[in-house]
N, C-alpha and C positions, 0 to 999 in steps of 0.2 A: 552711464557705464558702470558706476559703482553698484547701483541696484541690480543690474543684469548679472554682474559677477557674484554679488551676494546671493541672488536667487539661484544661480547655478550651483554655488557651493552648498546652499541649503538643501537642494535636491540630492546632493551627494555627500553624506556625512563622512564617509571615509576620506574623501579628498580634503574636506575641511579639517579633519583630524590630522592628516599628514601635513597640511600647511601649518597648522598651529604647532605641531610637534617640531617641524623644521624651524619655525620662528623661535620657539623656546630654546632649541639647541643653539641657534646663533646668538640669542641674548645671553644665555648662560656661559657659552664659550665663544666669544666673538672672534677668536683666532682660529676657529675650526675651519672656516672657509679658506683663508690664506694658507693654513697648514696643509689642507688637502690639495690645493693647487701646487704648493711647493713640492709635495711628495710626488705628484704626477709629473712635474717638470724634472725632478730628480730621476724618476724611472725612465723618462724619455731620453736621458743621456745615455741609456744603454744602446741607443742606436749607433753610437760611435764605436761600439764593440764590433769587431769584424764578423764574429760568428752570428751576432744578432742581425746584422745587415744581410749576410748571406741567407739566413733563414727567411727574412722578409722577401728577398728576391726569389727564393725557391717557391715560397707560397704564392707569390704573384704569378709565377709561371704554371702553377697547378691550381687553377680556380675551382675545378671540380672537386678536388680533395678538400679544399677549404669549405666548399658548400656542404659536402657530406659531413665533415667534422662539426660544422656549425649547426646543421640540422639535428644531428645526434645529441650534441650538447644542449641545445635549446629544448629538445623533447624531454631529456632526462631532468633538466632543471625545472621546467614548467610542471611536469607530472609530479615530481617530488614536492614542489611547493604547493601544488593544488591539493595533494593528499594531506599535507600538514595543515593547510587551512581548513579542509573538511573535518579533520580530527579536532581542531580547536574551534569549530563554528559554535558549539554549544556554550563556550566560554566567552565568546565575543559579544560585548554589550551593545554594539552597533548593528548586529545582525538583524534585529527585529524592526529596524527603521525602514520606511518605504523608500523605493527608488535608490537603493544603495548600489555601490559598484559590485558587480558580480565577482564570484570567487575566481573565475578564469582570468578576468582583467587584473585582479590583484595578484594572481599567480604570475602573470606575464610582466607585471611592472618591474619586479626585481631583475630578471634577466635582461630586460630592455635597458635599464639603467647601467647594468654591468657591461652590456654591449656598447653603449654609447661611450662609456669611459674607456673601453678597449679601443674604440675607433679613434678617439682623441689622442690616446697614447701612441697608436700606430702612426697617425699623421705627424705628430711631433717627432717620434723616433725616426721616421723616414726623412723628415726635413733635416734633422741633425746628421743623419747618415748620408745626405746629399744624393738620395735615390731619385729616380724619375717619378714624377707625380702620378703616372699611370699605375705604378706598382701598389701604393696604398689604396688608390681608388678602386682598382680591380679587387683587391682583397676585401675591402669594405663592402663592395657591391655583392661579391659572392657570399660573404658571411651574412649580409642582410637577407639575401634570397634564401640561404639555408635556415636562417632564424625564422623566416616566415613559414617555411615548410615544417620546421620543428614545432612551431606553435600550432599549426593546423593539425599535425599528428597528435600533439598533446590534447588538443580540444576533442579530437575524435576518440582518443582513449578515455578521456573523462566522460564523454557522452555515453560510450559503451558501458563503462562501469556504472554510471547512474541508471542506465536502462536495465542492467542486470540486477541492480539493487531494487528497482521498482518491481521487477518481476518476482524477486525473492520475497518482497513485502506482500505482493498480491497473493503469491502462493501460500505464504504464512497465514494471511487472512482467510484463504479458502480452507486451509487445514484446520484453522481454529473454529470454523463453522460447526454447528451442531449437526450430528448425523440424524437426529430425530425431528428437530424443528424444521419445517419447510422454509427454505431460503428463497426470497424473492427480491428482485431489484427494487430499489427505492423509487417510489413514484414521485412525479414532479409536484411541488407544493406541499410536501409532507409536513413541513414545519409550520405552515400557516393554515392548513386545512386538514383537521383531524378526521379520521375515518375509523369505523369499527371493524372493517374487513379483516385485519390481522388477528382479531380475537378468535376467529374460527380456527386458527392454527393451533390453539392451545390443546383442544382434545386430540387432534391428530398427533401432536408431539407426545402427549401422554400415552396414547395407544402404541406408537412406534417404540417408545421406551420399554413398554411392557412386552413388546413382540421381539425383543432381542433374541438372537439365536442361543445365547447361553441359558436363557430361561426356557425357551421352547424345546431344547434338547431333552430335558427331563421327561416332559409329557410324550415326546416322540418315542423315547425308549419304551415306555409303557405300551404305546399303541403298536409298535412293531413286535413286541413280545406277545401281544394278544392276537396277532394275525396268524392264521393256520399256515403250515409249511407248504402245502400244495396250492396256495393262492397264486394266481398269475401276477407277474411283476407290474403290469399296467394297473390292475385293480389296487395293488398295494400303494403305488404312487398316487393314484387318484384318491385313495382313502387318506393318505398323509396330507394331500393338498386340501381336501375337504375339512379335515381336522384343524389345520392351520387357519382356514377361513373362519371356521366356527369360533375358534379362540380369538381371532381378530375382531369378530362381531361382538363378542363378550367384552373385549378390552375397549372397544369404541363406546359401548354403553357405560362401562365403568368410568371411562375418561370424562364423559359428559357430567357425571355426578361429581367427580373429583375436582374438575376445573371450574365449575360454576361458582363455588363460594370464593376461591381466590380471585377470580375475575370480578365478582361483585365488590369485593373489598378494594380491589385496585381502582374501580370506578366509583367508589363511595362518594367523593366530593361532587360528582356530576349529577344532573337531574335526568338520568336515563330511564326510559320507560321499560316495562317488563317485556313488551312485544319486540321492541328493537333489540333488547339484550338477548332474548331467546333466539331471534333470527340470526344475529351476528355470531352467537356462540355455537348454535346447533347446525347451521346450514351445511357446513363442510363435513361435519361428522355424519350427518344424515346422508349426504351425497356419497361418502365413502361406504356407508352401510348399504345403500341401494346398489352400488357397484359390486360389493362383495356378495350380496344376495343374488344378483343377476348371474355372477359367475357360478354360484352354487346351483342355481336352477339349470344352467347349461350342463354342468357336470352330472347332475342328477338325471337329466334327460339322456346324456350319453351313456351312462352306466345302467340305468334302470328302465328307460323308455318313457312314454308319455304318461303312464299312470303315476309313478312316483314324481314325475315333473310337476303334475297338477297339484299334488300334495305339497311339493316344494314351493309352488307359487303362493298357495294359501299361507304356508308357514312364513314365507318372506313378507307377505303383506301384513300378517299379524305382528311380525317382529318390527317392521318399520313403524307400524302404529304404536307399538309399545315404546320403541325408542323415541319417537316424536313426542308422545304424551309425557314420557318421563323427562325428556329434555325441557319441555315447556314448564312442567311442574317444578323441577329442580331450579330452573332459572327464576321463576316467580318466588320460590322459597328463598333463594339466595338474595334476591333484591330486598325481601322483607328482613332478612337477617343482616343486611349490610348496614342497617341503622346503627348497630354497635360500632362498627368500624368508622362510620361517618362521624359519630360523636367523638370518637377517639382522635380522628384527624383534625377536626375543628378545635378540639380542646388543645391539641398539640400546637396548632397554629396560633391560638390565643395566648 
């Protein structure tokens, strides 16, 4: 039996702490228990006061009012105590231990102890006032039912507050995400099975950063000033879109060059081959380049017909070849240059 009680207390450090604190109080002040009982008995003598006896009788005749008052009191006490425990959770040194008593149970424990004390006082006061036994019993039952309702309401309020807090934290995390780097959900097993797929997002993030509206506005002003006044609005809008796509293609090509060397330095301690590195780094940028070229070909066909569209296809194929060759060349050069970073990393580790 002792082992069972000990294991139960070991799984609930807060209960063990309360038990040890209570024993410490009784050892340091051995008269604390008798003094508390004496004070309760002295307060029970108020039952001989006629006004107190009439109040107890009136409460017994209005159990609904007792239930409502008990529910409201329990809700307020539990909610306030739960908020205080939540504010002090970071300073509580037992909070990190497993299988501890929840904050709601600790918030309810105080009002429950107060309610039990009030029930004992009511029974003693009713006995001294020589009231019928059904009066304190009815009051205690109505107050207990109201306390249960109040605790349920407090738990619902705490759950709603926690849900709003989680939504706020999730919204804050969404707001903190980068507008330029592509955000993807974490895949399963990311901590034990590394992949090079996220490396392809580096050039895209660099290109999106350079495609910011604050930067593109300057070149668009120059383009709009160069357009004749009698040009149709559709042609002007198509020209603006084509110009933005061309700048995006240039930024993608520039991003491949700019991100290859930092990526190789980041992967310096690994034994990554040039082919895998080039595929991982360039595949998404080349895919975005191919999509932009396809849109340009469609716009060229819509504006100029099949003749300019054939020239656009040849230009797009040439651009894709140049982008792919440049990406492979820069990736190979970056892997050769990473030896400096590799030596620095291993020298720092040593």
